[in-house]
C-alpha positions as CSV (number, residue, x, y, z in Angstrom):
1,M,4.9,46.9,204.4
2,K,4.6,46.0,208.1
3,I,7.4,47.6,210.2
4,L,7.6,46.3,213.7
5,G,9.0,48.6,216.4
6,L,10.4,47.4,219.7
7,V,11.7,49.5,222.6
8,V,14.5,47.8,224.4
9,E,17.5,48.0,226.8
10,Y,18.9,44.4,226.7
11,N,20.8,44.9,229.9
12,P,21.8,42.2,229.3
13,F,20.1,40.4,226.4
14,H,18.4,37.2,227.7
15,N,15.9,34.5,226.9
16,G,13.0,36.7,227.9
17,H,14.1,39.3,225.3
18,L,14.3,36.6,222.7
19,H,10.8,35.5,223.6
20,H,9.6,39.1,223.2
21,I,11.2,39.3,219.7
22,T,9.8,36.0,218.6
23,E,6.3,36.4,219.9
24,S,6.1,40.0,218.5
25,K,7.1,38.8,215.1
26,K,4.5,36.0,215.2
27,L,1.8,38.5,215.9
28,I,2.7,40.9,213.1
29,N,4.8,39.0,210.5
30,P,6.8,42.1,209.8
31,D,8.9,42.9,206.7
32,V,11.4,44.7,209.0
33,T,12.0,44.8,212.7
34,I,13.4,47.9,214.3
35,A,14.7,48.2,217.9
36,V,15.1,51.5,219.7
37,M,17.8,50.7,222.3
38,S,19.1,52.7,225.3
39,G,22.8,53.4,225.2
40,H,25.1,53.3,228.3
41,F,22.5,54.4,230.9
42,M,19.1,52.8,231.4
43,Q,15.6,54.3,232.1
44,R,16.0,53.6,235.8
45,G,19.2,55.5,236.0
46,E,21.5,52.5,236.1
47,P,24.7,52.1,234.1
48,A,24.5,49.4,231.4
49,C,26.2,46.2,232.3
50,T,28.1,46.0,229.0
51,T,28.7,48.2,226.0
52,K,25.9,49.2,223.7
53,W,27.8,47.6,220.8
54,N,27.7,44.1,222.5
55,R,24.0,44.4,222.9
56,V,23.5,45.6,219.3
57,A,25.3,42.6,218.0
58,L,23.1,40.2,219.9
59,A,19.9,42.0,218.9
60,L,20.9,41.6,215.2
61,A,21.9,38.0,215.7
62,Y,18.5,37.1,217.2
63,G,15.9,38.7,214.9
64,V,16.2,42.5,214.8
65,D,17.0,44.1,211.4
66,L,17.8,47.6,212.5
67,V,19.0,49.0,215.8
68,V,18.9,52.7,216.5
69,E,19.9,54.5,219.7
70,L,17.5,56.1,222.2
71,P,19.5,59.3,223.1
72,Y,20.6,59.6,226.7
73,A,18.4,62.7,227.1
74,Y,15.4,60.3,226.7
75,S,16.8,57.0,228.0
76,N,17.6,58.4,231.5
77,Q,14.1,59.9,232.0
78,S,10.7,59.3,233.6
79,A,8.5,56.9,231.7
80,D,6.5,59.6,229.8
81,L,9.6,61.2,228.2
82,F,11.3,57.9,227.7
83,A,8.2,56.9,225.7
84,I,8.1,60.1,223.7
85,G,11.7,59.7,222.6
86,A,11.2,56.0,221.6
87,V,7.9,56.4,219.8
88,S,9.1,59.5,218.0
89,I,12.1,57.6,216.6
90,L,9.9,54.7,215.5
91,N,7.5,57.2,213.9
92,H,10.4,58.9,212.0
93,L,11.4,55.5,210.7
94,G,8.0,54.5,209.5
95,A,7.1,51.9,212.1
96,T,3.5,50.6,211.6
97,H,3.4,48.6,214.8
98,L,4.8,48.8,218.3
99,C,4.8,45.6,220.4
100,F,5.7,45.8,224.1
101,G,5.5,43.4,227.1
102,S,3.2,44.1,230.0
103,E,2.0,42.5,233.1
104,L,-1.6,42.9,232.0
105,G,-1.1,41.6,228.5
106,D,-4.4,43.3,227.3
107,I,-4.1,46.3,225.0
108,K,-7.7,47.3,225.5
109,T,-7.3,47.6,229.2
110,L,-4.0,49.5,228.9
111,A,-5.6,51.9,226.4
112,R,-8.5,52.6,228.9
113,L,-6.0,53.2,231.7
114,A,-4.0,55.5,229.5
115,D,-7.1,57.6,228.9
116,E,-8.1,57.5,232.6
117,M,-4.7,58.8,233.8
118,D,-5.6,62.4,232.7
119,S,-8.5,62.4,235.1
120,L,-6.6,61.1,238.2
121,D,-6.2,63.8,240.8
122,V,-2.9,63.0,242.6
123,K,-2.3,66.4,244.2
124,E,-3.3,65.3,247.7
125,L,-1.1,62.2,247.6
126,L,1.9,64.3,246.3
127,A,1.4,66.7,249.1
128,T,2.1,63.9,251.6
129,G,5.5,63.4,250.0
130,M,4.5,60.4,247.9
131,S,6.2,60.0,244.5
132,L,4.2,60.4,241.3
133,P,4.5,56.7,240.2
134,K,3.3,55.6,243.7
135,A,0.4,58.1,243.7
136,F,-0.9,56.8,240.3
137,A,-0.5,53.2,241.5
138,Q,-2.4,53.8,244.7
139,L,-5.3,55.3,242.8
140,K,-5.1,52.7,240.0
141,P,-3.4,49.5,241.2
142,A,-3.1,48.3,237.6
143,L,-0.6,51.1,237.1
144,S,1.8,49.5,239.5
145,G,3.6,47.1,237.2
146,P,6.7,48.7,235.6
147,N,5.9,47.2,232.2
148,N,2.3,48.3,232.4
149,T,3.5,51.8,233.3
150,L,5.8,52.0,230.3
151,G,3.2,50.5,228.0
152,I,0.6,53.1,229.0
153,Q,3.1,55.8,228.3
154,Y,3.8,54.3,224.8
155,L,0.1,54.6,224.2
156,R,0.0,58.2,225.4
157,A,3.0,59.1,223.3
158,I,1.5,57.6,220.2
159,R,-1.6,59.8,220.8
160,E,0.5,62.9,221.7
161,L,2.7,62.7,218.7
162,N,-0.2,61.7,216.4
163,A,1.9,58.7,215.3
164,D,0.4,56.3,212.8
165,I,1.5,53.3,214.8
166,I,-0.6,50.3,216.0
167,P,0.2,49.3,219.6
168,L,0.1,45.6,220.6
169,T,1.2,43.9,223.8
170,I,2.3,40.5,225.0
171,S,2.2,39.2,228.5
172,R,5.3,39.3,230.6
173,E,5.4,35.9,232.1
174,I,7.4,33.9,234.7
175,A,10.0,36.6,235.7
176,G,9.1,40.0,237.2
177,Y,11.1,43.0,236.2
178,N,12.7,43.4,239.7
179,D,13.1,39.7,240.6
180,Q,16.5,39.3,242.3
181,V,16.7,35.5,242.0
182,P,15.5,33.1,239.2
183,V,12.2,31.3,239.6
184,D,12.5,29.4,236.3
185,D,15.2,27.3,234.7
186,K,15.1,29.2,231.3
187,I,13.8,32.7,231.9
188,T,14.7,35.2,234.6
189,S,14.9,39.0,234.9
190,A,17.9,41.1,233.7
191,T,18.1,42.2,237.4
192,A,18.7,38.6,238.5
193,I,21.2,38.0,235.7
194,R,23.2,41.1,236.6
195,K,23.3,39.9,240.2
196,M,24.6,36.5,239.0
197,V,27.3,38.2,237.0
198,D,28.4,40.3,240.0
199,D,28.4,37.2,242.2
200,G,30.3,35.1,239.7
201,V,27.5,32.7,239.2
202,D,27.0,30.9,235.9
203,Y,24.0,32.4,234.1
204,S,24.4,30.7,230.7
205,Q,21.0,28.9,230.9
206,Y,19.2,32.2,230.9
207,V,20.7,33.8,227.8
208,P,20.8,32.6,224.2
209,A,24.5,33.6,224.0
210,Q,26.9,34.9,226.6
211,I,28.4,38.4,226.0
212,D,32.1,38.3,225.4
213,D,32.9,41.0,227.9
214,P,35.4,40.3,230.7
215,Y,34.5,43.6,232.3
216,M,30.8,43.1,232.5
217,A,30.7,42.6,236.3
218,L,32.4,46.0,236.9
219,Q,29.4,48.0,235.8
220,N,27.0,49.1,238.6
221,W,26.4,52.1,240.8
222,E,28.8,50.8,243.4
223,S,31.7,50.9,240.9
224,H,30.7,54.4,239.8
225,Y,30.2,55.9,243.3
226,K,33.8,57.2,243.7
227,F,33.4,59.2,240.5
228,L,30.0,60.5,241.6
229,R,31.3,61.4,245.0
230,H,34.2,63.3,243.6
231,K,31.9,65.4,241.4
232,L,29.5,66.1,244.2
233,L,32.3,67.1,246.6
234,T,34.3,69.2,244.2
235,S,31.5,71.0,242.3
236,R,30.0,74.4,243.4
237,L,26.4,74.1,244.6
238,A,25.4,76.7,242.0
239,D,26.7,74.4,239.3
240,L,25.0,71.3,240.7
241,E,21.8,73.2,240.9
242,Q,22.0,73.6,237.1
243,I,22.0,69.8,236.5
244,H,18.9,68.5,234.9
245,D,16.2,67.2,237.3
246,M,18.0,68.9,240.3
247,V,15.1,70.6,242.1
248,E,14.0,71.7,245.5
249,G,17.5,72.1,246.7
250,I,18.2,68.3,246.6
251,E,21.8,69.1,245.6
252,N,22.4,70.0,249.2
253,R,21.2,66.6,250.4
254,L,23.3,64.8,247.8
255,V,26.5,66.6,248.8
256,A,25.8,66.1,252.5
257,A,25.3,62.3,251.9
258,A,28.4,62.1,249.8
259,R,30.5,63.6,252.6
260,E,29.3,61.0,255.1
261,S,28.9,57.9,252.9
262,A,31.8,55.5,252.0
263,S,29.7,53.4,249.7
264,W,26.9,53.7,247.2
265,A,24.6,51.7,249.6
266,D,25.3,54.1,252.4
267,F,24.8,57.1,250.1
268,M,21.4,55.8,249.0
269,Q,20.4,55.1,252.6
270,A,21.4,58.7,253.6
271,V,19.8,60.5,250.6
272,G,16.5,58.6,250.3
273,T,13.1,60.3,250.9
274,K,9.5,59.5,250.3
275,R,9.2,62.1,247.5
276,Y,12.3,60.9,245.7
277,T,12.3,57.3,244.6
278,R,15.5,55.3,244.3
279,T,15.1,55.4,240.5
280,R,14.8,59.2,240.5
281,I,17.9,59.6,242.7
282,Q,19.8,57.3,240.3
283,R,18.7,59.4,237.3
284,I,19.9,62.6,239.0
285,C,23.2,61.0,239.9
286,A,23.7,59.9,236.2
287,N,23.0,63.5,235.1
288,V,25.7,64.6,237.6
289,L,28.2,62.2,236.1
290,T,27.3,63.2,232.5
291,S,27.0,66.9,233.2
292,L,23.5,67.1,231.6
293,T,22.1,70.6,232.3
294,K,18.7,72.1,232.6
295,R,19.6,74.6,229.8
296,E,20.4,71.7,227.4
297,I,17.1,70.0,228.1
298,A,15.2,73.2,227.7
299,A,16.8,73.9,224.3
300,W,16.0,70.4,223.1
301,N,12.3,70.6,224.0
302,L,12.0,66.8,224.6
303,R,8.2,66.7,224.2
304,Q,8.4,67.4,220.5
305,G,10.2,64.1,220.0
306,A,13.7,63.1,219.0
307,L,15.6,65.5,216.7
308,Y,17.7,62.9,214.9
309,V,18.1,59.2,214.4
310,R,21.4,57.4,215.2
311,I,22.0,54.1,213.5
312,L,23.9,51.5,215.7
313,G,23.6,48.4,213.5
314,F,21.6,46.7,210.8
315,T,21.3,43.5,208.8
316,K,21.0,43.3,205.0
317,T,17.2,43.7,205.4
318,G,17.7,46.7,207.7
319,S,20.2,48.4,205.3
320,S,17.8,48.0,202.4
321,Y,15.0,49.5,204.3
322,L,17.1,52.5,205.3
323,K,18.0,53.2,201.7
324,Q,14.3,52.9,200.8
325,I,13.1,55.5,203.4
326,K,16.0,57.8,204.0
327,D,14.8,60.6,201.7
328,N,11.5,60.7,203.5
329,V,12.8,60.8,207.1
330,L,12.3,64.4,208.4
331,V,15.2,64.5,210.9
332,P,18.9,63.9,210.3
333,I,20.1,60.3,210.2
334,Y,23.6,59.7,211.6
335,S,25.8,56.6,211.2
336,N,28.7,58.2,213.0
337,F,29.9,61.4,214.6
338,S,30.7,64.5,212.6
339,K,31.6,68.1,213.5
340,D,28.1,69.3,212.7
341,C,26.1,66.5,214.3
342,H,23.3,67.4,216.7
343,P,24.3,68.6,220.2
344,M,22.2,65.9,221.7
345,L,24.3,63.3,219.9
346,Q,27.5,65.1,220.8
347,Q,26.5,64.6,224.5
348,E,26.7,60.9,224.0
349,I,30.5,61.3,224.2
350,R,30.2,62.6,227.8
351,V,27.8,59.8,228.5
352,T,30.1,57.1,227.3
353,S,33.1,58.7,228.9
354,A,31.3,58.7,232.3
355,W,30.2,55.1,231.8
356,G,33.7,54.0,230.9
357,S,35.4,55.8,233.7
358,V,35.4,52.6,235.9
359,Y,37.9,50.9,233.6
360,D,41.7,51.1,233.8
361,G,44.3,51.4,231.1
362,E,43.5,51.7,227.4
363,Y,40.0,50.2,227.6
364,I,38.3,53.5,228.3
365,S,40.2,55.1,225.4
366,D,39.0,52.2,223.2
367,I,35.4,52.7,224.4
368,I,35.5,56.4,223.6
369,Q,37.1,55.8,220.2
370,Q,34.3,53.3,219.5
371,E,31.7,55.9,220.4
372,T,33.1,58.5,218.1
373,G,34.6,56.5,215.3
374,A,32.7,53.3,214.9
375,K,30.6,52.5,211.9
376,P,27.3,50.7,212.5
377,I,27.5,47.0,213.3
378,I,26.6,44.8,210.3
379,G,24.7,41.6,211.3
380,G,22.7,38.8,209.8
């Protein structure tokens, strides 16, 4: 059997994502297509624009057979750990291929760059205060594209985990990952679509189907800032220091910025440094909101790979495949929460609660109830 693996965020699901699914399936002609999807916070430390369940439903409607969750402990991480988590889950589920988008669109070149990364000496650049991603990009300009960066880390993760997965890539065309405005009449970036949502602009031409979520425009860091500010200003510095990725005393800088800044934009302006990219600051702030600690991360030993698989949704084909392989999967498979589920999965309740805190009334209760009590979505 050919089992196609995709690593996705769908924040939100748009025509470019549909193109990725379609072209990947043309390349491989798989029997089953599996998507490992981030939950309520993205790899760049941003809150999802709509619930994971809305995104699962669209994935199943447009060609994915099985959607599983990339745990927050991996989804809100640097590219190398993000890739380790995603590739390990696909490996657990028997994926034979992984197809990802990249700016280069050439798997041989990406494989060579993945090998060369080990020999790059970035110490001098880091000593100047430059961030690690920028240091790699300066030494190897081909590493500068965000999709190239992730793709290279997928290749390195396959090697590190000794996964029997064949990597393939397709060119990311027309829209760049960070494009703020559309440059085409059918395909644009998720960043541009989120901006259109926030501005109240019609974005229907860029998505195969609009998400039925009246609260979609509320989800961004500006809407979460008052909750982040409250936690920063009411927590002991000793407790903040224990938050995952809080290093070099940066908690002092975050608290000082929170005291002075009335908005998220002001906060980011006050806290930014050369060493800490915007993305890294966002990840740290997400960890503050979700109370993810260094002790938890150390106990989970992320480099060994994901310690469970959580099913979010499936089609008839996906369900049949799960039944076929479940006895051979070496980690627990969860379809919902139970009292003895893995602590990393239990942490998703904190993640969803933090993500849903921007909502009023009963909606947040509904979101938390969906997190803990929902069965996988059935599509197709």
